VOVEXPA-138324 format. One record per residue: x, y, z of N, C-alpha, C in turn. Coordinates in steps of 0.001 Angstrom, whole numbers, plus 500000, padded with zeros to 6 digits. Example, Ala and Ser with C-alpha at 12.3 -4.5 7.8 and 13.67 -1.06 7.14 Angstrom:
<sites>
- n.u|n.v|n.w|ca.u|ca.v|ca.w|c.u|c.v|c.w
- 513190|494310|507800|512300|495500|507800|513200|496700|507800
- 512850|497750|507080|513670|498940|507140|512900|500030|507870
</sites>
This chain:
<sites>
- n.u|n.v|n.w|ca.u|ca.v|ca.w|c.u|c.v|c.w
- 896197|049941|845265|895004|049113|845482|895390|047632|845452
- 894894|046891|846439|895135|045441|846506|893814|044710|846293
- 893895|043523|845699|892724|042672|845515|892951|041365|846254
- 892001|041020|847115|892091|039808|847920|890798|039012|847771
- 890774|037822|848371|889592|036965|848249|889278|036300|849580
- 888024|035874|849725|887585|035050|850857|887263|033661|850325
- 887907|032655|850889|887629|031258|850539|886879|030644|851709
- 885627|030314|851501|884844|029743|852594|885411|028379|852997
- 885380|028047|854299|885921|026758|854765|884900|025635|854632
- 884444|025404|853403|883367|024442|853166|883839|023208|852404
- 885133|023138|852108|885652|022058|851276|886542|021126|852087
- 886449|019830|851814|887437|018922|852377|888812|019309|851842
- 889841|019050|852650|891132|019638|852345|891694|019194|850983
- 891376|018005|850537|891854|017570|849229|891442|018520|848125
- 890224|019059|848209|889750|020048|847253|890202|021448|847640
- 890160|021765|848928|890514|023104|849378|891961|023448|849047
- 892868|022488|849158|894281|022754|848845|894432|023318|847434
- 893710|022750|846496|893794|023225|845119|893271|024652|844990
- 892217|024982|845739|891651|026336|845667|892623|027360|846237
- 893185|027080|847399|894128|028018|848001|895357|028195|847108
- 895847|027112|846543|896997|027211|845644|896642|028018|844403
- 895444|027803|843873|895020|028534|842685|894864|030025|842987
- 894379|030362|844185|894258|031767|844568|895619|032452|844548
- 896642|031762|845023|897983|032333|844976|898457|032496|843536
- 898186|031505|842700|898586|031589|841294|897906|032760|840585
- 896671|033064|840962|895947|034174|840343|896499|035537|840749
- 897266|035568|841816|897888|036820|842223|897167|037596|843304
- 896211|036984|843998|895547|037685|845093|896563|038087|846161
- 896390|039278|846706|897288|039746|847762|897130|038900|849012
- 895883|038671|849428|895572|037914|850640|894391|037007|850363
- 894407|035825|850942|893226|034964|850949|892784|034812|852397
- 891554|035219|852653|890966|035137|853987|890020|033953|854050
- 889677|033538|855265|888568|032620|855443|887716|033109|856601
- 886443|032747|856572|885542|033156|857653|885860|032368|858912
- 886003|033066|860015|886312|032435|861295|885038|032337|862122
- 884132|031484|861656|882863|031258|862342|882703|029766|862620
- 881755|029436|863487|881422|028034|863722|880546|027494|862602
- 879786|028365|861996|879080|028104|860743|878618|029466|860244
- 877894|029493|859112|877588|030792|858525|876282|030739|857759
- 875264|031385|858256|874012|031678|857576|873488|030505|856748
- 873391|030690|855427|872780|029679|854571|873635|028423|854448
- 874860|028439|854981|875740|027270|854924|875646|026422|856192
- 874745|026765|857086|874720|026146|858410|874534|024629|858374
- 873762|024124|857432|873477|022694|857406|874403|021914|856483
- 875431|022574|855971|876380|021895|855100|877761|021837|855720
- 878736|021328|854979|880102|021250|855497|880636|022625|855868
- 881323|022686|857005|881941|023946|857452|883080|023598|858396
- 884299|023887|857994|885465|023525|858768|885994|024722|859563
- 886843|024457|860546|887336|025500|861441|888347|026402|860740
- 888298|027679|861087|889123|028665|860416|890615|028517|860666
- 891040|028357|861901|892471|028341|862197|893181|027113|861620
- 892640|025886|861755|893298|024763|861076|893311|024925|859557
- 892239|025519|859004|892218|025752|857560|893349|026680|857149
- 893562|027770|857879|894632|028692|857548|896005|028057|857755
- 896121|027194|858744|897390|026500|858966|897717|025598|857778
- 896717|024856|857319|896925|024012|856143|897231|024866|854915
- 896514|025993|854772|896743|026886|853635|898163|027443|853652
- 898704|027657|854842|900072|028172|854944|901080|027183|854370
- 900781|025879|854460|901699|024878|853923|901484|024646|852427
- 900357|025121|851902|900043|024940|850483|900391|026163|849642
- 900816|027238|850290|901159|028490|849619|902511|028970|850134
- 903061|029970|849447|904365|030467|849887|904494|031977|849833
- 903626|032666|849082|903773|034115|848918|902556|034900|849416
- 901381|034408|849136|900138|035109|849448|899941|035229|850959
- 899446|036376|851391|899109|036523|852801|897827|035754|853104
- 897616|035428|854378|896488|034627|854837|895838|035351|856006
- 894504|035223|856145|893887|035943|857244|892505|035476|857617
- 892039|035959|858766|890678|035701|859257|889772|036849|858841
- 888547|036512|858517|887551|037519|858128|886230|037131|858815
- 885973|037488|860032|886914|037990|861031|886749|037153|862286
- 887775|037153|863143|887691|036463|864430|886997|037372|865444
- 886289|036757|866391|885583|037534|867414|885702|036839|868759
- 885187|037519|869774|885207|036968|871127|884036|036028|871387
- 883170|035815|870401|881963|035022|870638|882264|033629|871172
- 883359|033028|870708|883682|031681|871195|885188|031541|871445
- 885864|032647|871677|887314|032608|871867|887725|033364|873141
- 888870|032954|873691|889517|033678|874785|890856|034185|874255
- 891242|035411|874552|892437|035975|873918|893739|035270|874246
- 893871|034621|875403|895155|034019|875766|895466|032786|874917
- 894594|031753|874864|894913|030630|873976|894888|031030|872499
- 894062|032010|872146|894028|032456|870754|895360|033099|870370
- 895973|033833|871281|897282|034428|871000|898315|033355|870689
- 898247|032251|871405|899201|031164|871154|898965|030565|869771
- 897713|030404|869373|897405|029886|868036|897923|030832|866955
- 897737|032123|867165|898163|033106|866180|899685|033146|866058
- 900373|033098|867178|901834|033072|867152|902327|031865|866370
- 901678|030725|866588|902073|029497|865894|901804|029595|864401
- 900628|030108|864037|900284|030240|862622|901195|031246|861929
- 901563|032313|862608|902478|033277|862011|903830|032633|861733
- 904250|031721|862610|905501|031007|862402|905389|030052|861216
- 904310|029276|861172|904141|028294|860091|904053|028990|858730
- 903399|030146|858697|903240|030874|857437|904444|031763|857120
- 905442|031782|858000|906634|032614|857837|906276|034098|857724
- 905379|034510|858629|905053|035927|858736|904073|036426|857699
- 903115|035595|857300|902139|036001|856269|900724|036151|856828
- 900564|036196|858135|899236|036225|858737|898744|037648|858957
- 897493|037906|858569|896780|039133|858920|895565|038732|859750
- 895406|039336|860910|894303|038976|861802|893160|039959|861658
- 892083|039539|860982|890854|040313|860972|890091|040062|862260
- 889638|041131|862902|888937|041042|864181|887634|041823|864118
- 886588|041286|864753|885324|041989|864825|884610|041690|866130
- 883606|042494|866437|882881|042336|867703|881923|041151|867689
- 881656|040582|866509|880710|039467|866431|879275|039956|866434
- 878364|039010|866319|876951|039357|866269|876117|038404|867096
- 874821|038341|866789|873893|037524|867572|873542|036201|866897
- 874326|035774|865921|874037|034542|865213|874467|033307|865982
- 874681|032233|865224|874993|030930|865805|876250|030977|866678
- 877267|031717|866252|878502|031805|867038|878238|032284|868456
- 877231|033132|868619|876967|033761|869908|876232|032848|870879
- 875640|031759|870391|874820|030910|871257|875257|029448|871276
- 876202|029050|870426|876566|027642|870295|877155|027061|871576
- 877723|027892|872426|878290|027405|873678|877268|027387|874814
- 876021|027710|874493|874947|027606|875465|874588|028896|876158
- 875307|029979|875856|875020|031238|876531|873977|032044|875767
- 873329|032964|876469|872430|033898|875802|873264|034913|875026
- 872757|035410|873917|873512|036424|873168|873774|037655|874021
- 874950|038217|873862|875269|039439|874586|874525|040621|873973
- 874224|041602|874802|873649|042843|874292|874696|043584|873469
- 874282|044515|872603|875274|045296|871856|876308|045960|872758
- 875882|046487|873892|876824|047138|874809|877831|046131|875357
- 877332|044966|875812|878248|043969|876363|879184|043440|875285
- 878668|043254|874065|879519|042788|872972|880647|043781|872704
- 880323|045077|872712|881345|046099|872511|882335|046120|873670
- 881845|045960|874898|882728|045928|876064|883698|044752|875978
- 883153|043589|875651|883982|042391|875559|885000|042499|874432
- 884573|043072|873313|885489|043201|872189|886665|044109|872561
- 886383|045198|873237|887465|046097|873662|888447|045367|874578
- 887926|044606|875534|888807|043849|876426|889556|042756|875661
- 888880|042101|874739|889490|041027|873952|890689|041559|873171
- 890505|042674|872484|891585|043251|871681|892727|043720|872584
- 892380|044317|873711|893406|044821|874626|894295|043699|875140
- 893675|042604|875597|894449|041480|876140|895208|040763|875027
- 894581|040599|873877|895238|039924|872762|896467|040713|872305
- 896330|042013|872196|897451|042859|871793|898610|042728|872775
- 898311|042828|874051|899371|042758|875063|900047|041395|875066
- 899254|040327|874944|899806|038981|875017|900700|038668|873827
- 900331|039178|872644|901155|038927|871463|902425|039773|871447
- 902409|040920|872106|903576|041814|872089|904643|041427|873104
- 904239|040742|874156|905151|040516|875276|905395|039022|875497
- 906612|038629|875891|906855|037213|876194|906141|036750|877460
- 905714|037696|878301|905043|037338|879557|904029|038430|879892
- 902768|038033|880081|901712|039019|880290|900837|038644|881474
- 900618|039599|882353|899599|039508|883386|898723|040736|883246
- 897430|040517|883069|896507|041622|882830|895118|041208|883288
- 894403|042145|883879|893048|041880|884343|892117|042948|883768
- 891096|042510|883045|890059|043407|882552|888722|042909|883101
- 887661|043585|882757|886350|043194|883268|885937|041807|882781
- 886389|041406|881588|885899|040169|880990|886962|039105|880744
- 888243|039489|880693|889307|038527|880400|890509|038813|881287
- 891176|037735|881669|892375|037849|882462|893504|037053|881797
- 894705|037541|881961|895903|036810|881557|896823|036764|882771
- 897193|035583|883213|898042|035418|884385|899338|034733|883962
- 900410|035495|883924|901718|034974|883523|901614|034227|882185
- 900847|034800|881260|900664|034175|879945|901934|034340|879123
- 902424|033243|878557|903691|033260|877834|903463|033218|876328
- 904218|034067|875616|904223|034048|874152|905673|034063|873698
- 906276|032905|873761|907679|032749|873397|907757|031724|872257
- 908384|032020|871151|909321|033120|870894|908677|034404|870381
- 907373|034491|870334|906698|035653|869789|906437|035494|868307
- 905770|036484|867747|905404|036424|866335|906626|036649|865445
- 906566|036100|864250|907580|036403|863237|907495|037884|862868
- 906269|038373|862666|906049|039787|862391|906135|040560|863710
- 906866|041624|863710|907076|042405|864921|906411|043769|864822
- 905823|044236|865939|905850|043622|867271|904843|042491|867449
- 903923|042328|866480|902954|041236|866500|902330|041160|865119
- 901492|040128|864905|900766|040045|863639|899890|041291|863492
- 899685|041793|862277|898838|042982|862106|897380|042697|862420
- 896751|043624|863137|895323|043572|863440|894568|044426|862417
- 893525|043858|861813|892604|044624|860982|891236|044545|861648
- 890740|045671|862131|889521|045691|862939|888321|046091|862086
- 887289|045256|862120|886023|045556|861452|885183|046414|862384
- 884797|047595|861927|884057|048505|862803|883373|049579|861981
- 882197|050012|862468|881502|051148|861860|880993|052135|862916
- 880791|051677|864151|880306|052547|865219|881441|053271|865910
- 881115|054268|866733|882150|055092|867365|883109|054312|868259
- 882610|053359|869033|883504|052619|869923|884456|051719|869125
- 883911|051060|868104|884757|050201|867281|885787|050991|866502
- 885390|052142|865977|886332|052976|865237|887429|053508|866156
- 887071|053855|867376|888083|054300|868340|889057|053171|868663
- 888545|051955|868766|889394|050790|869020|890340|050556|867844
- 889799|050682|866629|890634|050526|865439|891724|051588|865404
- 891364|052817|865723|892343|053897|865702|893473|053652|866700
- 893145|053032|867813|894157|052814|868843|895027|051592|868570
- 894416|050490|868095|895138|049226|868036|895402|048700|866623
- 894644|049119|865641|894637|048405|864363|895734|048859|863415
- 896150|047924|862579|897003|048200|861434|896167|048344|860171
- 894888|047972|860274|893972|048082|859150|892540|048121|859641
- 891636|048509|858756|890215|048649|859079|889399|047939|858004
- 888304|047297|858423|887453|046526|857524|886018|047016|857620
- 885365|047146|856470|883928|047416|856428|883290|046580|855330
- 881998|046279|855498|881231|045671|854403|880060|046575|854030
- 880164|047847|854411|879126|048810|854061|878255|049132|855249
- 876990|049371|854995|876036|049748|856026|875791|048566|856954
- 876264|048664|858193|876139|047539|859120|874693|047250|859482
- 873813|048238|859396|872404|048039|859757|871649|047294|858667
- 871979|047580|857412|871282|046960|856280|872210|046990|855075
- 873168|046049|854989|874166|046105|853921|873574|046077|852515
- 872459|045384|852340|871872|045267|851001|870896|046391|850685
- 870643|047271|851655|869659|048331|851457|870070|049426|850496
- 871270|049995|850664|871687|051086|849767|871834|050594|848321
- 871527|051453|847382|871721|051113|845975|873216|051074|845668
- 873612|050436|844560|875027|050446|844187|875604|051847|844066
- 874788|052804|843666|875276|054186|843559|875489|054813|844932
- 874691|054407|845930|874785|054983|847272|875879|054340|848123
- 876168|053070|847873|877033|052295|848767|878408|052919|848985
- 879130|053375|847953|880450|053973|848220|880382|055202|849110
- 879318|055988|849017|879181|057160|849863|879065|056798|851326
- 878404|055681|851624|878292|055225|853005|879666|054852|853550
- 880454|054180|852733|881811|053816|853147|882668|055070|853299
- 882498|056039|852417|883247|057295|852532|882947|057981|853860
- 881671|057971|854288|881304|058579|855565|881937|057812|856732
- 881990|056476|856627|882647|055689|857668|884129|056018|857737
- 884754|056172|856584|886170|056520|856545|886427|057887|857168
- 885503|058812|856963|885638|060128|857571|885611|060028|859088
- 884714|059193|859608|884646|059016|861060|885885|058284|861579
- 886405|057346|860791|887647|056675|861187|888793|057679|861235
- 888847|058579|860254|889892|059604|860250|889813|060475|861499
- 888596|060819|861923|888428|061613|863140|888920|060838|864363
- 888603|059533|864403|889061|058711|865526|890582|058607|865533
- 891182|058515|864355|892647|058466|864273|893254|059797|864713
- 892660|060891|864270|893158|062212|864678|893153|062357|866201
- 892126|061787|866844|891986|061930|868302|893119|061256|869068
- 893767|060248|868437|894870|059560|869113|896206|059839|868425
- 896221|060834|867552|897469|061248|866924|897955|060346|865818
- 897026|059686|865124|897404|058824|864004|896859|059382|862706
- 897484|058987|861600|897025|059337|860267|896237|058160|859717
- 894998|058378|859314|894176|057283|858813|894829|056592|857633
- 895658|057300|856886|896315|056700|855727|897410|055706|856106
- 897744|055650|857400|898701|054648|857865|898037|053289|858060
- 896701|053242|858003|895961|051994|858138|895585|051459|856760
- 895642|050136|856576|895003|049526|855417|893504|049745|855563
- 892812|049946|854434|891383|050251|854465|890678|049289|853508
- 889966|048322|854092|889464|047168|853352|887945|047204|853202
- 887484|046930|851986|886048|046783|851745|885765|045347|851323
- 884879|044678|852071|884494|043295|851806|883233|043263|850973
- 883336|042728|849779|882196|042591|848868|881363|041378|849249
- 880063|041441|848937|879238|040253|849090|877970|040450|849882
- 877852|041571|850609|876654|041815|851401|875774|042898|850814
- 876311|043706|849923|875562|044837|849376|874790|044425|848118
- 874067|045399|847542|873338|045160|846290|874242|045271|845070
- 875506|045573|845274|876451|045691|844159|876744|044315|843556
- 877094|044295|842272|877403|043046|841577|878702|043213|840788
- 879823|043406|841480|881079|043687|840778|881672|042489|840050
- 881193|041278|840347|881746|040100|839689|880949|039685|838457
- 880000|040521|838043|879184|040194|836874|880004|040231|835591
- 881002|041114|835531|881835|041242|834338|883088|042007|834712
- 884080|041967|833833|885296|042731|834074|884978|044222|834133
- 884123|044685|833236|883773|046107|833216|883073|046520|834506
- 882180|045660|835013|881486|045967|836267|882480|046054|837417
- 883451|045155|837427|884461|045180|838484|885281|046459|838433
- 885748|046824|837239|886596|048001|837100|885860|049253|837565
- 884586|049378|837195|883788|050532|837629|883642|050538|839141
- 883342|049389|839713|883166|049247|841163|884459|049531|841912
- 885552|048947|841454|886839|049143|842122|887252|050608|842086
- 887000|051262|840968|887344|052674|840860|886582|053531|841842
- 885296|053209|842039|884483|053973|842987|885057|053882|844406
- 885489|052677|844807|886006|052515|846167|887429|053039|846306
- 888204|052937|845254|889521|053570|845297|889362|055081|845498
- 888390|055663|844828|888222|057114|844890|887769|057603|846263
- 887095|056734|847049|886680|057175|848392|887729|056861|849447
- 888810|056146|849072|889897|055916|850013|890158|054478|850409
- 889441|053527|849819|889696|052104|850090|890955|051682|849340
- 891820|050894|849998|893010|050410|849292|893132|048894|849256
- 892112|048170|849754|892046|046717|849574|890596|046326|849334
- 890360|045609|848251|889043|045063|847945|889087|043552|848136
- 888047|043004|848743|887985|041567|849007|886728|041003|848350
- 886905|040031|847471|885789|039392|846774|885710|037929|847180
- 884519|037370|847114|884320|035979|847521|884664|035015|846385
- 885428|034000|846740|885667|032912|845786|884310|032308|845419
- 884047|032079|844135|882708|031617|843742|882302|030301|844395
- 881061|030269|844860|880456|029059|845414|879150|028841|844661
- 879081|027788|843864|877901|027529|843045|876658|027344|843906
- 875522|027762|843364|874220|027581|844028|874198|028200|845425
- 874773|029370|845559|874798|030060|846847|874736|031559|846595
- 874702|032323|847684|874702|033777|847549|876020|034278|846965
- 877030|033428|846934|878327|033817|846389|878603|033180|845028
- 877556|032813|844333|877722|032232|842998|878173|033306|842015
- 879139|032959|841180|879562|033831|840076|880307|032974|839066
- 880457|033511|837869|881088|032779|836782|882593|032676|837035
- 883122|031456|837073|884521|031262|837412|885447|031871|836372
- 885080|031809|835108|885926|032384|834065|886032|033903|834229
- 884919|034548|834538|884929|035992|834772|885736|036306|836026
- 885569|035505|837057|886297|035699|838309|887806|035632|838065
- 888252|034665|837311|889680|034544|837013|890171|035754|836225
- 889368|036228|835282|889754|037405|834509|889884|038627|835415
- 888940|038773|836337|889002|039889|837291|890243|039783|838167
- 890522|038565|838659|891665|038367|839538|892983|038698|838851
- 893113|038330|837603|894384|038470|836907|894534|039785|836156
- 893400|040422|835778|893461|041619|834947|892785|042845|835551
- 891913|042639|836520|891011|043702|836955|891700|044979|837369
- 892668|044899|838279|893293|046122|838782|894097|046848|837715
- 894601|046096|836741|895380|046728|835677|894548|047652|834819
- 893216|047474|834838|892329|048292|834012|891903|049580|834717
- 892279|049742|835998|891925|050981|836698|892761|052127|836133
- 892111|053195|835763|892832|054337|835197|893320|055266|836310
</sites>
């Protein structure tokens, strides 16, 4: 079991550098940041870009992995994004994990002036996005045409430090997304019930994730893969669970998800006066001691 954190990109770098460095000192496996143009209740406050934040974090850390939670096609094209990822993997000396998702209908989907895509179109675009991104990162020269994205003699030289490319962790709960994860992903991400994450009770929530894992296993079987070859990540913060209330609450929560097959838990770095508020002293205790208490 691994424990990781999400650090929101809401701090000027003078303060953010200390947070990223402290996350590494606490022993987190990976520190992610949200790759959005803004985010829900934080929309009217400071919000910095994900990729420059991770690049700066790569220079402020040396051991901890770094990642997106999650990048989408809502405002990105796979060809220039592949070049950014190759560069970040080099700067971080091979510590990048790429979280990918289909995106939603929020601000990211409309900030460029377009109407939000339908669920079907979003799924279609995501499949093409992952396909082109995968090919472009694997090959020094790529030409590919899909319904939504094209790559014409796209160059990725010298390529990623991690071979054959940076690991993809795909966020998915529906059949098309799970099939995409089974085909392309090195890991899978869920935050619970995609329709209503806060709806299930804390007792019900792990069962929902267990059912998603079962469907992921079926999708992996269909393409000749073992689901256990994928990292399996649960992102805390959207459900009715409160694992950061105390060390005991965390240990009970972590055990429940370990038992259903999750092998990476991601908790939010505390943000005062927000939906991610929690006691910093308790958070540090969880970060440094929590997994050791799992029986």
